[in-house]
N, C-alpha and C positions, 0 to 999 in steps of 0.2 A: 691293556691286559697283561696280566702278570705271566711269568714263564709257566706256572702250574696250570693256569687257565688254558693256555695254548696247548699244553700237553694233553690236558684232559679232553679238549675238543678234538685234537688230532687222533687220540687213542679211540674215542667213540666213532669217528669217522672211518677209521681203519676197520674197526669192529663191524660197523654197518656194511661197509663194502665187501667184507668177507662174507657176511651173511647173505648180501645181495648175490654174490658170485655162486654160492652154494644153491640158494634158491632158484636162481635162473638156470643152473645146470639140471636141476630137478624139472623144471618147466620145460626145458629143451627136451628132456627124455619123454615127458608126458606128451608133449606136441609131436614127437616122432611115433610114439605107440598109439596114442589115442586120436590123432589127426584133429586136433582142436581147431575151431574156427577163430578168425582173427578178432572177433569181439571177446571171445573167451580168454584169448592170450592177453589182449590189452587189459582186461579186467585183473588177470592174474598178475600182470607187471605192476599195476597200481597197488595190488594187495602186497607185492613183495616190496615195493617202496615204502609202504606203510609199516610192514613188519620190521624192515631194516631200520627205519627211522625210530621205531618204538624201542627196539633194543639199544639203538646208539644213545637215545634219551635216557634210557634206563642206566646204562654205563655212565653217562656224563652226570646224572643226577646223584648216583651212588658216589662218584668220584669227588664231587664238588660239595655235597652234603646240605648246604644251604641254598635257598632259592632254586630247588631242584627243577621246578616247572619251567623256570627261565633258562637253565642250562639245557634242559631237554629240548626246548624250542630253539636254542642256539644250534644244537647238535643237528636237528632236523633241517634248519635253515642252510647250516654249512652243507649238508648231505645235498640239498636241492641246487645250491649255488655250484658245487663241483660238478654235478650231474648236468646241469644247464651249461656251464662252460665247456664241458667236454662234448656236449651235443653241438654246440655252436662251432667249435673247432673242427670236429670230424665231419659235420655236415657242411661246413663252409657257409654258415649263415643260419639264421633261424628259420626252420621249416614248419614247426609245430604251430598251430593257431593259438591265439591268446587264451582262449577257454581251457585248452588242454595244458597249457603252461601253468595257469592259476589253479587249475585242479591238482596238479603234481605239487605245486608249492603249498597249497592248503593241506593235502595229504601228509606231506613231510612235516611241516609245522605242527599240526594237530597231533600226529602219531608220536613226534619227538616230545611235545609237551606232556602228553599222556604217560609216555615212558618215563619222563623225569618225575612226574607226580607219583607214579608207582614204586619209584626206587625208594 
């Protein structure tokens, strides 16, 4: 990968995680005020992952210009890999079940691809 490609993916990753942080702050406020159930919080977190990967894919697709769907998918995959790696490091192992991991991988990949195609 060229230096420009790495910069584009890192920029989209940073953008995605900034969006994630903002949306998680909003979710935590909603959890505090509305006393949401754990199923609602889990669904909201998956929606946040999707939104962050969509916008990261959008940025990656706009930056690269060609094969935007691929760069969007790559941005979503990079988001998932960083998220997964941090979860493994912080939890000292893999705690989530395979279905949950594959669900989040699918959400990130598909949302990033759609974002890339929308760019």
